[in-house]
C-alpha positions in Angstrom: -146.3 -230.5 -44.4 -148.3 -227.4 -44.8 -147.2 -225.1 -47.5 -147.9 -221.4 -46.7 -147.2 -219.1 -49.3 -146.6 -215.5 -48.7 -149.7 -215.0 -50.7 -152.1 -217.0 -48.9 -151.4 -215.1 -45.7 -154.3 -213.0 -44.8 -153.6 -209.4 -44.4 -155.6 -207.2 -42.0 -156.8 -204.0 -43.2 -156.7 -200.6 -42.2 -160.1 -201.0 -40.6 -159.4 -204.1 -38.9 -156.6 -203.1 -37.4 -157.8 -199.9 -36.0 -160.8 -201.6 -34.5 -158.3 -204.5 -33.3 -156.1 -201.5 -31.6 -159.4 -200.5 -29.7 -159.8 -204.2 -28.1 -156.7 -204.3 -27.4 -156.3 -201.7 -25.3 -159.4 -203.0 -23.4 -158.1 -206.4 -23.1 -154.3 -204.8 -21.9 -156.4 -202.6 -19.4 -157.8 -205.6 -17.5 -154.5 -207.4 -18.1 -153.6 -209.1 -14.4 -150.1 -209.5 -15.9 -148.5 -206.1 -15.3 -145.3 -206.5 -17.4 -147.5 -207.9 -20.5 -149.8 -204.7 -19.7 -147.3 -201.9 -20.2 -145.8 -203.8 -22.8 -148.6 -203.6 -25.1 -150.2 -200.1 -24.1 -146.1 -199.5 -24.8 -146.3 -200.8 -28.2 -150.0 -199.4 -29.6 -150.2 -195.8 -27.8 -148.1 -193.1 -29.8 -145.4 -191.8 -27.5 -147.7 -188.4 -27.2 -151.2 -190.0 -27.0 -152.9 -187.6 -24.8 -156.1 -189.1 -23.2 -158.9 -186.9 -22.5 -161.1 -188.2 -18.9 -164.3 -187.4 -18.9 -164.1 -185.1 -16.2 -161.9 -182.5 -18.9 -158.7 -184.0 -17.4 -156.1 -184.2 -20.0 -153.1 -186.9 -19.0 -149.9 -188.0 -21.1 -149.2 -191.7 -22.6 -146.8 -192.0 -19.4 -148.7 -190.7 -16.8 -151.6 -192.9 -17.6 -149.6 -196.2 -18.0 -147.6 -195.2 -14.6 -151.2 -194.7 -12.5 -152.3 -197.8 -14.0 -148.5 -199.8 -12.5 -149.3 -197.5 -9.4 -152.9 -198.8 -8.9 -154.2 -195.4 -8.9 -156.3 -196.7 -11.7 -157.8 -200.1 -11.8 -158.9 -201.5 -14.4 -161.2 -205.3 -13.7 -163.5 -205.4 -16.5 -164.3 -204.2 -20.2 -167.2 -205.6 -21.8 -167.6 -203.8 -25.7 -171.2 -202.7 -26.6 -170.3 -201.4 -30.1 -167.9 -199.7 -32.4 -169.0 -197.2 -34.6 -168.5 -194.3 -36.6 -164.8 -195.6 -38.0 -163.5 -193.2 -40.5 -160.0 -193.4 -42.3 -158.7 -190.7 -44.0 -155.0 -191.5 -45.7 -152.7 -192.0 -42.5 -155.3 -190.8 -39.8 -157.8 -192.6 -38.5 -160.8 -192.7 -36.1 -164.0 -194.4 -34.4 -166.5 -194.3 -31.4 -166.3 -197.3 -29.3 -168.7 -197.9 -26.3 -167.5 -200.2 -23.3 -169.0 -201.2 -20.2 -165.9 -200.7 -17.9 -165.6 -201.8 -14.4 -163.0 -199.6 -12.7 -161.4 -198.3 -9.3 -160.3 -194.5 -10.2 -158.3 -192.1 -8.5 -159.3 -193.6 -4.9 -162.7 -193.7 -5.7 -164.9 -197.1 -5.2 -165.4 -199.8 -7.5 -168.0 -198.8 -10.3 -169.2 -199.8 -14.1 -169.0 -196.7 -16.5 -170.4 -196.8 -19.7 -167.4 -195.4 -21.1 -167.6 -193.7 -24.9 -164.2 -193.3 -26.3 -163.5 -191.3 -29.2 -160.2 -193.1 -30.5 -157.9 -191.2 -32.9 -155.1 -192.9 -34.4 -151.9 -192.2 -36.8 -150.0 -194.4 -39.4 -146.4 -193.7 -39.0 -143.8 -195.9 -40.7 -146.5 -198.1 -42.2 -147.9 -199.1 -38.4 -151.6 -197.6 -36.6 -151.0 -196.6 -33.4 -153.2 -194.7 -31.3 -152.5 -191.0 -31.0 -155.4 -189.5 -28.6 -158.5 -190.6 -26.8 -161.6 -188.6 -25.9 -163.2 -190.3 -23.0 -167.3 -189.8 -22.0 -170.2 -191.7 -20.9 -173.2 -192.9 -23.2 
């Protein structure tokens, strides 16, 4: 029998957690199981999260999730190119992630965008959540 004590459990660093949250969001966006997608996004996004699209449109968490659910925004694939500019200061953090995202947005055709996401995080009650996002291209 394997003896696993509390001391042997590997804990993720804050840096590893914020990177994983970025990756989890990208995985969740292309998730074909809608209930899992919605559950994971609801878990990792702060209730007040705002997403600023590359058009400048600012969207609330609930509106973004609703548009994914109603297939106004469909994400098909996401391939990570790089993660950079990670900053952690107390209970706030940020990073810049660059992914090639294949999607159909607001009735347009399916395209692959080279999306750069500036991600902002807050640590609340000991847990990191995504508090804001700003999309651009690279």
